[in-house]
N, C-alpha and C positions, 0 to 999 in steps of 0.2 A: 930338204927333208920334208915329210909329210905332215898332215895334221891327223890328230886322234880327237874323236868326239866321245866323251863320256857322259852318260845320261843316268841320273839317279831315277830309277823307275817310279818309285813311289811318289816322288815329287812330280815327276813329269805326268803322271795320271792324274793327279789333283789339278794341275793346271791345264791339262788338255780338257777336263770336264768343266772347268770354267770357261774355256774358249768355245768349246762346242759341247754344251750341256745336253743337246738333242742326240748326240752320239756317245753319251756317257758310257754305255755298255756295248759299243761297236768296236770289237778287238781289231778287225781288218782295218778300220779307219784310223785307229790310234797307232797301229803298226806303220801304217802308210805315212802318217804325218810325222812320227819319230823319225822315219828315215828321210823324208823330205826336208824337214827343218834341220836336221844334221848336216845333209849335204849343202844346204844353203850357206853354211859356214865356210865353205870351200872358196867362196866368192865374196869380194867387198868391193866397193867403190874405188876405182883407180888403181886396182891390183888384179894381176893374171890370177886365173883359177888355180888353187892349191891341190895337191895330190892327197888322197884319202889314205891314211894307214888303216884305220878300223873305227868302226862305231861299237862302243861297248855299252850294253844296256844291263844295268845292275837292278835286280829285284829279288823277290821271294817267292817260293810257291804259295798258294793260298791256303787258308784253313780249310782242312778236308776232313775233320772228324766229326762225330755225332756228340752233341752236348745237350743237357737238359736246362731249359730256362728256369732259373731258381724262383721265379714268381709264379709262372704257369705250370711248371713242371713238364711242359711239352718238349719232346726229344726233337731237336733239330739237326738235320744231315746237312751240314756246312759245305759238302763237297758238291751239293746240287744247288747252292746259292747262286744268285746272279753274279756276285763278286768273284766267286771261285771259277765259275765258267768263263767269265771275261778274263781273268788272269791266265788260265790255262791256254785259252785260244790266242790270246796276245802273245804269250811266248812262242807258241807254235808258228804264228805269223811272222815273228821277228826272226826265228831260225831261217826262214825262207828268203829273207833279204840279203843282198849281196854285201859282203864285208861287215856284217853285224855278228857280234860276239855276245852271247847271253851269259851273264854271270850271275848265278843264284846263290843267295844265302839260304838260310833256314828260319822258322819260326821257333820262338821259345816255347817249350812245353809247359802250358798253363791251362788250368781250369777256371781261372778267375773271370769275374764278369765286371764290367764297368758301365760308365754312362758318359754322355757327352759333357763338355765342361760347363755348359750353362745350367744343366740340371744339377750337377754336382755342387756348383756355386749356390744354387738355391737351397739344397739340401744343407750345406755347411751354415748358411745364413739363417736357417729355420723358416725359410719362405715355403718350403715343402717338407712333407714327411716321408720317411721311407715307405710307410704303409700305403702312400698314395701313388707310388710308382707303378707305371704301366709295364707289362712284359715287353712291349716294343721299344721301350726307352733304355733296355739293357742289351748289351752286346759283349761278346767274349773280349777279354784283353788280349790283343794280339801284339807282340813285340818281334820286330825284325832283329835278326842277328847275322852279323858277318858282312853285311852290305857296305857299310861305311869303311871297314877294314879292307874289303877288296878294292874299293875305290882309291883309298889312300895307297894301297900296294902298287896297283897298276900305275898311278901317277909317279910314283917313286921309280919304279922300274923302267918305265917309258923315258924318264928324264935321266937317269943314271947311265942307262944303256945308250943314250943318244939315239933313240929309235925314231923320235919325231922332233919336229921343230915348234911346233905349236899344240897346245892342248886346250880344247874347249870343254868345260864343264857345265853340264846342264843341271843345276842345283841351286839351293837358295839359303843354305844355312852356313854357319861358320865352322862347322866340324872339319873342314878341309883346309883351315889356314895352315896348318904345319906342312902338308903336302904342297900346297900352293907356294909357300915360301921355298921350299926345296927346289921345286921346278924352276922358279924364276932364278934361284942361285946357279943352276946349272945352264942357265942361258936360254930356257925354254919360254916362249911366248904364251902366257896362260891367261885365256879370256874366259870370262864367267857369262853363262846364259841363263838368267834367272825367270826367263819367260815372262817378263814384264812385271814380276813380283819386286817388292821392296828388298833392298839389300842391307844386311848389317853392316855398319860402318867398319867393324873389325875385319870383315872380309874384304870390303872394297879396297882397303889401303894396301893389300898384299896380293893383288892381281894386276895384270897389264891393261885390262880393258874389260868392257861390258858390251855385249851385243845380243839381242833377241831377234830371232828370225821368224818367229811365229806372230799371228795377229794379236793385238792387244785384247784381253777379255773385255766383255761389255761394261763391267764396273771398273772405271778407270781411276778410282781412288787408290788402287794398289800400284802407283808408279814409283820410280826411284828418285825422283827429285829431291824430296825432303831429306832423306838419309844420305843420298849422294853427295849433296852440298856440305854435309857434315863431316865428310871424310877427312883423313889426316893429310900430311903434307907429302907422303910418298905416293905421288899421282903421276900418271903417264899421259900420253896423247889421246886416249880414249876414254872418255868419261860420259856418265849418263847425265841427261837434263831433260826437263819436263817437255820441252817442245821438239825433240828429237824425231826424225822420221823413222817409221817402223823399219827395222833390219839394217839401219845405218851403222857404220862403225862410229863408236862414240868416244 
């Protein structure tokens, strides 16, 4: 039976931009690498090439409405922003890839504005005042809806219907633990690809293995070793360790 590769699009884009910052807004390159790194999971040292069931890419359409910056009062058309143009082009490029299924959620309708965590922390600690905020330090509060639910439903459906023998999940948080546990109970080989990011121990103990097929980002402090070594006793033959070679089954 074949392998299905499920990619959390928001997570993938963040890691892709860490790996190739010079291509941060190159949608064709992002789509090409998403497809290439997914296909790389079909081969591993000492094993024959596996069949591909499908590559699922989960994301949301970008923010495409006009909003007024609360400090400057300037009206910004986010449909023309670099991020919106990148996301639309990325989704179009992925649709052209063989055996790629694009699963889109939606954005929560909100007119709220926020800032980055460092600026917010400085405001809460009194190191900065709200009156000193710059217009460029604010951005709309965008929340994705339906993406995690779609990933969980597809993991459950693929496992219960016995459509695949292996599921590779490209993600990095612990939201998918219930789905991963269900897949393992159904006899599915569940592999996590965190793209060389650190893994929550709670997630590590509920999967069968860890493997990243992309290059390591330049900043190598984001490795698995410390958290992987703290995992629980429910471990299998593939585990992460700091000296592992890129792309090896661990």
